KELODO-585522 format. One line per 3 residues: number of its first residue (from 1); their letters; for each residue x, y, z of N, C-alpha, C, O, CB. Coordinates in Angstrom, 3 decimals, always signed. Glycine has a CB too. Layout:
REM residues N
NUM = a = X Y Z X Y Z X Y Z X Y Z X Y Z; ...
REM end
This chain:
REM residues 158
1 = man = +10.211 +37.172 +4.093 +11.437 +36.961 +2.604 +10.715 +37.595 +1.988 +9.487 +37.614 +1.915 +11.897 +35.432 +1.726; +11.996 +38.516 +1.200 +11.938 +39.582 +0.163 +12.028 +38.258 -1.445 +12.508 +37.126 -1.499 +13.654 +41.012 +0.455; +11.495 +38.910 -2.261 +11.323 +38.551 -3.664 +12.727 +38.894 -4.152 +13.339 +39.914 -3.835 +10.085 +39.358 -4.455
4 = vyr = +13.231 +37.793 -5.073 +13.881 +38.439 -5.548 +14.197 +38.454 -7.193 +14.560 +37.466 -7.831 +14.693 +38.262 -4.815; +14.009 +39.611 -7.661 +14.414 +39.569 -9.440 +15.134 +39.420 -10.104 +15.958 +40.317 -10.279 +14.393 +40.215 -10.074; +15.217 +38.195 -10.844 +16.187 +37.725 -11.070 +15.879 +37.719 -12.742 +14.813 +37.175 -13.030 +16.448 +36.475 -10.206
7 = ild = +16.662 +38.248 -13.873 +16.526 +37.650 -15.070 +17.406 +36.605 -15.967 +18.524 +36.766 -16.455 +16.389 +38.559 -15.655; +16.545 +35.505 -16.018 +17.347 +34.500 -17.264 +18.406 +34.062 -17.288 +19.085 +33.166 -16.787 +17.533 +34.925 -18.374; +18.476 +35.231 -18.294 +19.276 +35.056 -19.140 +20.802 +36.044 -19.149 +21.651 +36.417 -19.959 +18.418 +35.171 -20.232
10 = epq = +20.387 +36.202 -17.207 +21.495 +37.344 -16.884 +23.303 +36.568 -16.255 +23.543 +35.720 -15.395 +20.581 +38.479 -15.336; +24.197 +37.344 -17.153 +25.341 +36.453 -16.535 +25.700 +36.892 -15.118 +25.739 +38.068 -14.756 +26.691 +36.524 -17.429; +25.998 +35.657 -14.230 +26.580 +35.336 -12.858 +28.116 +35.156 -13.203 +28.649 +34.114 -13.584 +25.871 +33.907 -12.119
13 = pgt = +28.670 +36.290 -13.007 +30.067 +36.017 -12.912 +30.351 +36.070 -11.607 +29.974 +36.750 -10.653 +30.917 +36.879 -13.651; +31.432 +34.813 -11.865 +32.233 +34.308 -10.623 +33.695 +34.705 -10.444 +34.176 +35.749 -10.886 +32.237 +32.832 -10.629; +34.577 +33.464 -9.525 +35.798 +34.480 -9.384 +36.938 +34.184 -10.473 +38.113 +34.541 -10.388 +36.495 +34.349 -7.830
16 = lss = +36.195 +33.269 -11.781 +37.297 +33.403 -13.053 +36.685 +34.843 -13.928 +36.988 +34.778 -15.119 +37.254 +31.685 -14.277; +36.103 +35.774 -13.655 +35.498 +36.708 -14.398 +36.838 +37.047 -14.602 +37.014 +37.166 -15.814 +34.394 +37.707 -13.861; +38.213 +37.330 -13.759 +38.950 +38.315 -14.757 +39.962 +37.484 -16.230 +40.989 +37.802 -16.830 +40.152 +39.280 -13.590
19 = fav = +38.975 +36.307 -16.327 +39.999 +35.266 -17.258 +39.104 +35.371 -18.626 +39.320 +34.754 -19.668 +40.177 +33.317 -16.567; +38.139 +36.220 -18.394 +37.136 +36.225 -19.520 +38.060 +37.179 -21.210 +39.009 +37.963 -21.242 +35.445 +37.306 -18.685; +37.182 +36.588 -22.353 +37.671 +36.812 -23.130 +36.333 +36.668 -24.463 +35.663 +35.637 -24.524 +38.911 +36.031 -22.985
22 = qpf = +36.133 +37.694 -25.326 +35.288 +37.688 -26.203 +35.481 +36.509 -26.766 +36.494 +35.902 -27.113 +35.305 +38.698 -26.978; +34.252 +36.260 -26.804 +34.005 +34.364 -27.639 +34.884 +34.507 -29.360 +34.903 +33.573 -30.162 +31.419 +33.886 -28.134; +35.402 +35.590 -29.558 +36.153 +35.643 -30.925 +37.069 +35.000 -30.991 +37.361 +34.327 -31.980 +36.600 +36.722 -31.356
25 = wpl = +37.886 +35.085 -29.684 +38.935 +34.650 -28.991 +39.203 +32.979 -29.435 +40.203 +32.463 -29.934 +38.597 +34.926 -27.403; +38.251 +32.543 -29.149 +38.253 +30.576 -28.960 +37.537 +30.794 -30.183 +38.278 +30.100 -30.879 +37.262 +29.419 -27.372; +36.633 +31.237 -31.027 +36.636 +31.095 -32.077 +37.690 +30.521 -33.594 +37.633 +29.644 -34.455 +36.294 +31.968 -31.939
28 = lgv = +38.549 +31.606 -33.216 +39.737 +31.942 -33.811 +40.537 +30.794 -33.720 +41.133 +30.262 -34.657 +40.359 +33.094 -33.249; +40.519 +30.344 -32.246 +41.225 +29.465 -31.963 +41.596 +28.227 -32.574 +42.680 +27.647 -32.620 +40.908 +29.324 -31.153; +40.367 +27.919 -33.074 +39.965 +26.603 -33.783 +40.544 +26.467 -35.058 +40.835 +25.446 -35.682 +38.501 +26.467 -33.973
31 = mlg = +40.694 +27.924 -35.412 +41.694 +28.051 -36.983 +43.172 +28.000 -36.591 +43.824 +27.605 -37.558 +41.480 +29.733 -37.947; +43.823 +28.217 -35.685 +44.786 +28.349 -35.425 +45.950 +27.812 -34.359 +47.177 +27.808 -34.268 +44.541 +29.136 -35.463; +44.461 +27.238 -33.406 +45.075 +25.880 -32.830 +44.637 +24.736 -33.153 +45.555 +23.965 -33.432 +45.021 +25.758 -31.571
34 = gaw = +43.369 +24.191 -33.254 +43.129 +23.271 -33.343 +41.592 +23.258 -32.224 +41.134 +24.230 -31.623 +44.425 +22.520 -33.177; +41.085 +21.907 -32.225 +39.636 +21.649 -31.060 +39.871 +21.726 -29.880 +39.013 +22.128 -29.094 +38.915 +20.305 -31.006; +41.167 +21.333 -29.471 +41.791 +21.203 -28.160 +41.731 +22.214 -27.252 +41.460 +22.264 -26.052 +43.019 +20.959 -28.271
37 = lsw = +42.265 +23.583 -28.677 +42.079 +25.086 -27.516 +40.918 +25.468 -27.697 +40.265 +26.047 -26.829 +43.017 +26.539 -27.734; +40.349 +25.100 -29.262 +39.159 +26.207 -29.077 +37.884 +25.658 -27.988 +37.449 +26.236 -26.992 +38.409 +26.515 -30.766; +37.569 +24.635 -28.442 +36.075 +24.068 -27.438 +36.509 +23.714 -25.454 +35.638 +23.709 -24.584 +35.440 +21.957 -28.392
40 = pwf = +37.653 +23.522 -25.249 +37.680 +23.683 -23.523 +37.852 +25.031 -23.151 +37.852 +25.248 -21.939 +38.924 +22.880 -22.750; +38.089 +26.590 -24.398 +38.247 +27.445 -23.946 +37.028 +28.016 -24.096 +37.312 +29.038 -23.472 +39.221 +27.930 -24.268; +35.979 +28.174 -24.395 +34.881 +28.382 -24.968 +33.813 +27.629 -23.032 +33.168 +28.101 -22.095 +34.852 +27.311 -26.951
43 = vfn = +34.328 +26.268 -23.529 +33.671 +25.969 -21.866 +34.553 +26.774 -20.699 +33.778 +27.100 -19.799 +33.804 +24.063 -21.398; +35.829 +27.171 -20.438 +36.332 +27.951 -19.486 +35.420 +29.861 -19.780 +35.143 +30.613 -18.845 +38.304 +27.781 -19.761; +35.273 +30.037 -20.611 +34.686 +30.999 -21.052 +33.873 +31.372 -20.676 +33.823 +32.491 -20.166 +34.485 +31.005 -21.834
46 = afa = +32.499 +30.249 -20.821 +31.437 +30.003 -20.318 +31.529 +30.534 -18.555 +31.179 +31.554 -17.962 +31.193 +28.458 -20.670; +32.216 +29.196 -18.132 +31.830 +29.729 -16.593 +32.593 +31.239 -16.785 +31.684 +32.068 -16.815 +32.613 +28.574 -15.039; +33.548 +31.731 -16.888 +33.799 +32.884 -16.515 +33.040 +34.213 -16.240 +32.875 +34.998 -15.307 +34.455 +33.026 -17.156
49 = igs = +32.614 +34.035 -17.713 +31.044 +35.244 -17.572 +30.001 +34.755 -16.716 +29.070 +35.545 -16.563 +30.074 +35.500 -19.138; +29.921 +33.713 -16.151 +28.896 +32.982 -16.089 +27.420 +32.388 -16.611 +26.242 +32.403 -16.255 +28.869 +33.252 -15.497; +28.149 +31.926 -17.547 +26.582 +32.133 -18.741 +25.869 +31.283 -18.252 +26.242 +30.305 -17.604 +26.611 +31.769 -20.546
52 = ptr = +24.562 +31.652 -18.582 +23.364 +30.705 -17.372 +23.151 +29.413 -18.416 +22.416 +28.521 -17.992 +21.310 +31.746 -16.906; +23.731 +29.241 -19.738 +24.232 +28.143 -21.082 +25.253 +27.759 -20.693 +26.012 +27.410 -21.597 +24.514 +28.641 -22.596; +25.677 +27.650 -19.570 +27.367 +26.653 -19.606 +27.320 +25.478 -19.877 +28.157 +24.776 -20.445 +28.220 +26.455 -18.296
55 = rse = +25.467 +25.020 -19.123 +25.860 +23.502 -18.821 +25.661 +23.032 -20.751 +26.168 +22.091 -21.360 +24.402 +22.487 -17.321; +24.857 +23.982 -21.181 +24.950 +23.602 -22.722 +25.639 +23.650 -23.429 +25.727 +22.860 -24.369 +24.431 +23.939 -23.370; +26.196 +24.379 -23.265 +27.667 +25.146 -24.336 +28.889 +23.694 -23.576 +29.495 +23.038 -24.423 +28.409 +27.781 -23.565
58 = tgi = +29.068 +23.429 -22.466 +29.563 +22.095 -22.143 +29.268 +20.842 -22.849 +30.112 +20.262 -23.533 +29.218 +21.867 -20.988; +28.101 +20.441 -22.684 +26.996 +19.402 -23.658 +27.748 +19.700 -25.373 +28.571 +18.975 -25.933 +24.753 +20.182 -23.548; +27.347 +20.545 -25.717 +27.937 +20.688 -27.015 +29.443 +20.437 -27.478 +29.759 +19.621 -28.343 +27.687 +21.884 -27.291
61 = aai = +30.229 +21.166 -26.852 +31.453 +20.594 -26.639 +32.040 +19.592 -26.616 +33.017 +19.458 -27.353 +31.715 +20.754 -26.010; +31.664 +18.659 -25.837 +31.393 +17.152 -25.585 +31.232 +16.697 -26.245 +31.917 +15.689 -26.416 +30.681 +16.670 -25.017; +30.078 +17.071 -27.296 +29.530 +16.375 -28.444 +30.505 +16.457 -28.924 +31.450 +15.682 -28.778 +28.443 +16.740 -29.205
64 = gfa = +30.454 +17.520 -29.663 +32.299 +17.464 -30.963 +32.539 +17.434 -30.234 +31.667 +17.866 -29.481 +33.265 +18.415 -32.071; +33.998 +16.908 -29.402 +34.733 +15.655 -29.387 +34.633 +14.313 -29.973 +35.300 +13.594 -30.717 +34.764 +15.419 -28.414; +33.143 +14.260 -29.110 +32.690 +12.747 -29.323 +32.641 +12.745 -30.904 +33.382 +11.899 -31.405 +31.064 +12.300 -28.548
67 = gnv = +31.840 +13.607 -31.889 +31.947 +13.472 -32.995 +33.160 +13.341 -34.119 +33.497 +12.865 -35.203 +31.349 +14.178 -33.102; +33.436 +13.930 -33.286 +35.288 +13.950 -33.700 +36.073 +12.425 -33.742 +36.400 +11.734 -34.706 +36.283 +14.930 -32.259; +36.212 +12.232 -32.433 +36.240 +10.803 -32.178 +36.075 +9.876 -33.475 +36.893 +9.095 -33.961 +35.127 +10.497 -31.179
70 = vls = +34.657 +10.220 -33.930 +33.763 +9.085 -34.269 +33.884 +8.910 -35.784 +33.885 +7.902 -36.491 +32.223 +9.349 -33.813; +34.044 +10.970 -36.212 +34.349 +10.547 -37.754 +35.684 +10.658 -38.291 +35.956 +10.633 -39.491 +33.567 +11.353 -38.688; +36.650 +10.804 -37.172 +38.065 +10.494 -37.347 +38.258 +8.729 -37.777 +38.819 +8.198 -38.735 +38.868 +10.938 -35.793
73 = ivl = +37.866 +8.424 -37.147 +37.679 +6.692 -36.861 +37.045 +5.666 -38.567 +37.289 +4.758 -39.362 +36.021 +6.554 -35.248; +36.221 +6.639 -38.215 +35.169 +6.467 -39.708 +35.657 +6.624 -40.819 +35.223 +5.945 -41.749 +34.061 +7.390 -39.908; +36.613 +7.489 -41.009 +37.132 +8.032 -42.537 +38.761 +7.482 -42.436 +39.472 +7.299 -43.423 +37.005 +10.118 -42.778
76 = ltl = +39.133 +7.286 -41.172 +40.336 +6.673 -41.185 +40.377 +4.696 -41.736 +41.329 +4.137 -42.282 +40.815 +7.008 -39.523; +38.664 +3.883 -41.243 +38.764 +2.452 -41.846 +38.044 +2.765 -43.350 +38.128 +2.044 -44.344 +37.846 +1.129 -40.792; +37.086 +4.444 -43.195 +37.219 +3.669 -44.637 +38.324 +3.770 -45.648 +38.237 +2.989 -46.595 +36.156 +4.023 -45.417
79 = lgs = +39.924 +5.052 -45.602 +40.564 +4.993 -45.819 +41.571 +3.470 -46.051 +42.246 +3.116 -47.018 +40.567 +5.824 -45.284; +41.262 +2.659 -44.422 +42.645 +1.584 -44.803 +41.858 +0.307 -45.255 +42.217 -0.843 -45.003 +43.856 +1.125 -43.254; +40.649 +0.688 -46.010 +39.980 -0.697 -46.031 +39.856 -0.305 -47.778 +38.938 -0.913 -48.328 +38.252 -1.016 -44.845
82 = dvl = +40.496 +0.431 -48.493 +40.263 +1.025 -49.662 +38.928 +0.911 -50.376 +38.767 +0.594 -51.554 +41.177 +0.611 -50.417; +38.084 +1.189 -49.566 +36.722 +1.332 -50.234 +36.593 +2.308 -51.412 +36.174 +2.327 -52.570 +35.736 +1.772 -49.213; +37.321 +3.306 -50.277 +37.485 +4.764 -51.140 +38.516 +4.926 -52.029 +39.454 +4.375 -51.452 +37.695 +5.939 -50.289
85 = pst = +38.934 +5.353 -53.105 +39.826 +5.594 -53.683 +40.414 +6.678 -53.867 +39.754 +7.624 -54.297 +39.676 +5.248 -54.392; +42.054 +6.861 -53.544 +43.031 +7.777 -52.803 +42.344 +9.661 -53.223 +42.089 +10.680 -52.581 +44.995 +7.336 -53.596; +42.309 +9.283 -54.425 +41.764 +10.954 -54.709 +40.215 +11.124 -53.844 +39.339 +11.912 -54.200 +41.422 +11.280 -56.794
88 = avp = +40.147 +10.513 -53.050 +38.438 +11.402 -51.755 +39.324 +11.468 -50.888 +38.819 +11.414 -49.767 +36.589 +10.339 -50.964; +40.079 +11.531 -50.877 +41.186 +11.847 -48.842 +40.606 +13.319 -49.233 +39.443 +13.492 -48.869 +43.947 +11.667 -48.531; +41.224 +14.413 -49.915 +40.887 +15.712 -49.321 +39.358 +16.119 -49.072 +38.857 +17.059 -48.455 +41.474 +16.710 -50.195
91 = ylg = +38.720 +14.873 -49.910 +37.497 +16.036 -49.243 +36.882 +14.937 -48.339 +35.792 +15.048 -47.777 +36.096 +16.886 -50.553; +37.843 +13.686 -48.250 +37.114 +13.641 -46.724 +37.541 +14.778 -45.236 +36.973 +15.215 -44.236 +37.519 +11.990 -46.191; +38.742 +14.852 -45.829 +39.520 +15.999 -44.454 +38.739 +17.004 -44.922 +39.162 +17.974 -44.293 +41.502 +16.521 -44.399
94 = lvl = +37.540 +17.530 -45.891 +36.734 +18.601 -45.636 +35.584 +18.211 -44.025 +35.256 +18.857 -43.030 +35.836 +18.835 -47.262; +35.320 +16.899 -44.520 +33.819 +16.277 -43.346 +34.987 +16.897 -42.090 +34.633 +17.964 -41.589 +33.213 +13.690 -43.239; +35.797 +16.539 -41.773 +36.393 +17.241 -40.617 +36.432 +18.573 -40.153 +35.748 +19.009 -39.227 +37.418 +17.056 -40.659
97 = vvw = +37.163 +19.137 -40.749 +36.626 +20.566 -40.612 +35.350 +20.848 -40.650 +35.026 +21.768 -39.899 +37.067 +21.339 -41.487; +34.514 +20.373 -41.269 +33.300 +21.403 -41.507 +32.725 +21.338 -40.075 +32.085 +22.233 -39.523 +32.070 +20.931 -42.808; +33.080 +20.048 -39.526 +32.102 +19.508 -38.445 +33.138 +20.355 -37.222 +32.662 +20.331 -36.087 +31.905 +17.393 -38.337
100 = kig = +34.118 +20.882 -37.337 +34.955 +21.497 -36.147 +34.537 +22.820 -36.191 +34.087 +23.453 -35.237 +36.589 +21.398 -36.242; +34.749 +23.346 -37.685 +34.458 +24.811 -38.007 +32.554 +25.367 -37.128 +32.334 +26.421 -36.533 +34.470 +24.836 -40.196; +31.481 +24.140 -37.403 +30.287 +24.336 -37.390 +29.965 +24.088 -35.696 +28.954 +24.555 -35.171 +29.588 +23.405 -38.507
103 = isy = +31.027 +23.250 -34.914 +30.749 +23.322 -33.578 +31.071 +24.494 -32.656 +30.486 +24.940 -31.669 +31.293 +22.328 -33.114; +32.266 +24.877 -33.337 +32.380 +26.366 -32.617 +32.082 +27.743 -32.968 +32.422 +28.794 -32.424 +33.489 +26.569 -32.367; +31.080 +27.417 -34.421 +30.179 +28.873 -34.774 +29.255 +28.787 -33.804 +28.850 +29.856 -33.347 +29.362 +29.047 -36.327
106 = wlf = +28.759 +27.644 -33.315 +27.693 +26.754 -33.281 +27.766 +27.443 -31.412 +26.829 +28.023 -30.864 +28.030 +24.713 -33.882; +29.230 +27.127 -30.727 +29.393 +27.804 -29.574 +29.917 +29.020 -30.011 +30.152 +29.141 -28.808 +30.191 +27.138 -28.592; +30.143 +29.572 -30.289 +30.571 +31.004 -30.577 +29.035 +32.070 -30.870 +29.177 +33.292 -30.926 +31.710 +30.909 -32.130
109 = vkq = +27.898 +31.548 -31.004 +26.851 +32.016 -31.414 +26.015 +32.104 -30.459 +25.107 +32.936 -30.460 +26.426 +31.451 -32.338; +26.268 +31.030 -29.269 +25.559 +31.082 -27.951 +26.094 +31.544 -27.249 +25.565 +31.867 -26.185 +25.202 +30.159 -27.375; +27.224 +31.761 -27.479 +28.244 +31.877 -26.106 +28.078 +34.143 -26.172 +28.152 +35.066 -25.361 +30.730 +30.811 -26.648
112 = trt = +27.874 +33.997 -27.441 +27.998 +36.000 -27.702 +26.786 +36.292 -27.195 +26.989 +37.158 -26.344 +28.087 +36.832 -29.560; +25.707 +36.060 -27.247 +24.647 +36.266 -26.848 +24.457 +37.489 -24.723 +24.043 +38.493 -24.144 +24.177 +34.454 -27.038; +25.383 +35.814 -24.609 +25.655 +36.219 -22.816 +26.787 +36.693 -22.459 +27.040 +36.849 -21.265 +25.608 +35.068 -21.797
115 = fgi = +27.593 +36.979 -23.348 +28.937 +38.039 -23.916 +28.602 +39.295 -23.763 +29.241 +40.064 -23.045 +29.371 +37.972 -25.513; +27.603 +39.608 -24.402 +27.195 +40.734 -25.409 +26.348 +41.434 -23.441 +26.566 +42.576 -23.037 +25.718 +40.030 -27.435; +25.666 +40.616 -22.809 +25.009 +41.406 -21.324 +25.994 +41.981 -20.753 +26.046 +43.182 -20.487 +24.339 +40.474 -20.116
118 = yey = +27.292 +40.716 -20.406 +28.135 +40.614 -19.558 +28.950 +41.678 -19.545 +29.287 +42.241 -18.504 +28.699 +39.583 -19.655; +29.480 +42.173 -21.203 +30.421 +43.814 -21.318 +29.542 +44.735 -20.946 +29.848 +45.561 -20.085 +31.013 +44.393 -22.930; +28.324 +44.728 -21.539 +27.594 +46.014 -21.292 +27.315 +46.347 -20.110 +27.081 +47.547 -19.963 +26.492 +46.103 -21.857
121 = ygg = +27.239 +45.493 -18.918 +27.103 +46.064 -17.793 +28.751 +45.514 -16.640 +28.845 +45.010 -15.520 +25.390 +45.515 -17.273; +29.718 +45.937 -17.628 +30.910 +46.549 -16.948 +31.943 +45.124 -16.837 +32.999 +44.930 -16.236 +30.423 +47.335 -15.264; +31.177 +44.341 -17.631 +32.806 +42.782 -16.567 +33.755 +42.703 -17.491 +33.785 +42.721 -18.721 +32.328 +40.472 -16.251
124 = avr = +34.604 +42.603 -16.538 +36.350 +42.102 -17.432 +36.129 +41.293 -18.809 +35.443 +40.335 -19.165 +37.481 +40.738 -16.307; +37.129 +42.231 -19.442 +36.939 +41.612 -20.333 +38.901 +41.387 -20.925 +39.398 +42.494 -21.131 +35.674 +42.466 -21.252; +39.707 +40.431 -21.127 +40.696 +40.109 -21.144 +40.854 +40.180 -23.219 +39.974 +39.860 -24.018 +40.782 +38.693 -20.101
127 = ngv = +42.070 +40.631 -23.493 +42.608 +39.947 -24.570 +42.824 +38.316 -24.594 +42.978 +37.557 -23.637 +43.810 +40.568 -24.743; +42.785 +38.016 -26.056 +43.197 +35.905 -26.408 +44.342 +36.113 -26.996 +45.028 +35.111 -26.795 +42.045 +34.688 -27.747; +44.871 +36.823 -27.571 +45.749 +37.144 -28.777 +47.234 +36.434 -28.138 +48.064 +35.910 -28.881 +45.825 +39.081 -29.166
130 = fvl = +47.347 +36.498 -27.062 +48.753 +35.807 -26.383 +48.387 +34.471 -26.195 +49.307 +33.753 -26.585 +49.297 +36.436 -24.858; +47.283 +33.720 -25.695 +46.809 +32.349 -25.940 +47.398 +31.931 -27.382 +48.348 +31.159 -27.512 +45.129 +32.280 -25.885; +46.837 +32.428 -28.250 +46.513 +31.803 -29.416 +48.023 +32.058 -30.109 +48.170 +31.277 -31.049 +45.087 +32.467 -30.205
133 = vla = +49.049 +32.832 -29.931 +50.097 +32.947 -30.304 +50.452 +32.165 -29.790 +50.682 +31.143 -30.436 +50.636 +33.825 -30.293; +50.700 +32.171 -28.379 +51.032 +30.488 -27.718 +50.958 +29.073 -28.390 +51.868 +28.342 -28.782 +50.056 +30.197 -26.633; +50.215 +28.984 -28.396 +49.040 +27.596 -28.869 +49.953 +27.483 -30.548 +50.619 +26.496 -30.863 +46.552 +28.271 -29.047
136 = yfa = +49.788 +28.614 -31.361 +50.225 +28.583 -32.932 +51.404 +27.810 -32.314 +51.614 +26.647 -32.661 +50.554 +30.221 -33.982; +52.221 +28.468 -31.352 +53.916 +27.949 -31.752 +53.689 +26.105 -31.398 +54.190 +25.151 -31.993 +55.538 +28.948 -30.280; +52.875 +26.120 -30.375 +53.025 +25.367 -29.450 +53.027 +23.841 -31.388 +53.725 +22.988 -31.936 +51.438 +25.594 -27.744
139 = mrg = +51.775 +24.513 -31.495 +51.573 +22.845 -32.216 +52.499 +23.113 -33.245 +53.261 +22.146 -33.231 +49.845 +22.264 -32.936; +52.767 +23.706 -33.918 +53.870 +24.287 -35.222 +55.024 +22.813 -34.607 +55.428 +21.767 -35.116 +54.785 +26.685 -34.957; +55.229 +23.649 -32.990 +57.259 +22.873 -32.820 +56.402 +22.005 -31.862 +56.289 +20.901 -32.394 +59.222 +24.121 -31.828
142 = lgg = +55.856 +22.032 -30.865 +55.446 +19.995 -30.580 +54.512 +19.040 -31.083 +54.756 +17.838 -31.188 +54.961 +19.631 -29.266; +53.640 +19.492 -31.336 +52.695 +18.996 -32.643 +53.091 +18.162 -33.619 +52.589 +17.055 -33.812 +52.298 +20.003 -33.432; +54.120 +18.718 -34.354 +55.075 +17.912 -35.107 +55.086 +16.498 -34.980 +54.478 +15.674 -35.662 +56.292 +18.295 -34.823
145 = plf = +55.731 +16.350 -34.174 +56.027 +14.704 -33.773 +55.595 +13.747 -33.381 +55.667 +12.518 -33.386 +56.581 +14.456 -33.177; +54.796 +15.119 -32.795 +53.270 +13.631 -31.605 +52.376 +13.356 -33.237 +51.941 +12.421 -33.909 +51.281 +15.007 -29.516; +52.442 +14.346 -33.263 +51.426 +13.565 -34.362 +51.595 +13.327 -35.637 +50.680 +13.449 -36.451 +50.329 +14.114 -34.515
148 = eaa = +52.967 +12.906 -35.987 +53.162 +11.676 -37.329 +53.122 +10.512 -36.256 +52.547 +9.481 -36.606 +54.974 +11.697 -38.510; +53.633 +10.563 -35.078 +53.806 +9.053 -34.215 +51.458 +8.541 -34.210 +50.871 +7.485 -34.444 +54.921 +9.654 -31.608; +51.052 +9.659 -33.905 +49.974 +9.354 -33.878 +48.865 +9.760 -34.947 +48.487 +10.930 -35.015 +49.778 +9.650 -32.833
151 = pll = +48.455 +8.970 -35.612 +47.859 +9.895 -37.002 +46.171 +10.095 -36.262 +45.373 +10.931 -36.686 +47.872 +8.688 -39.032; +45.948 +9.374 -35.385 +43.902 +9.743 -35.760 +43.937 +10.868 -34.560 +42.963 +11.555 -34.251 +42.218 +7.921 -35.273; +45.462 +10.945 -33.829 +45.757 +12.158 -32.660 +45.399 +13.521 -33.715 +44.464 +14.319 -33.639 +47.792 +12.172 -31.913
154 = rlv = +46.026 +13.477 -34.271 +45.847 +14.239 -35.146 +45.028 +15.130 -35.992 +45.084 +16.323 -36.293 +46.109 +13.862 -35.456; +43.987 +13.808 -36.367 +42.738 +14.531 -36.605 +41.755 +14.828 -35.423 +41.346 +15.928 -35.051 +42.021 +13.785 -37.576; +41.561 +13.977 -35.079 +40.730 +14.326 -33.562 +41.163 +15.790 -32.794 +40.353 +16.679 -32.535 +41.161 +12.978 -32.318
157 = mg = +42.434 +15.832 -32.530 +42.212 +17.400 -31.719 +42.892 +18.474 -32.690 +42.726 +19.661 -32.409 +43.114 +17.514 -29.975; +43.861 +18.032 -34.137 +44.520 +19.182 -35.096 +42.971 +20.023 -34.872 +42.778 +21.114 -35.409 +45.112 +18.600 -37.122
REM end
């Protein structure tokens, strides 16, 4: 029986490695497309590069979505019950923005460490700009009517 030397934080890319992108692209995705694009993209990228922290990255994204739903419901409830003045609306929106960017940055930092090793040892890297452009125009074209019908969906996914 031979001993196998393995570095714990070494990426183990699989069949999805041809779709790997730099973690910068999913981070930019939260700004141009929304959390619906960014967080699943981070999870997909973690599996594509074979990140040893892919389970925790998946958990962070799940916590992000759950927290997003809870924050959105709380904010809509507060606004609907007239507890807060209407001048507080822009500031309440900032709570969601900070949450989304904070979760995205956490995922970015966690994935960047592994991606550096993956890229250094010759891992294939794609450009993510096409996905961002497509998502941006999809949000502008299709997202408008959909979000007008369901404001909670806009808060959670946007």
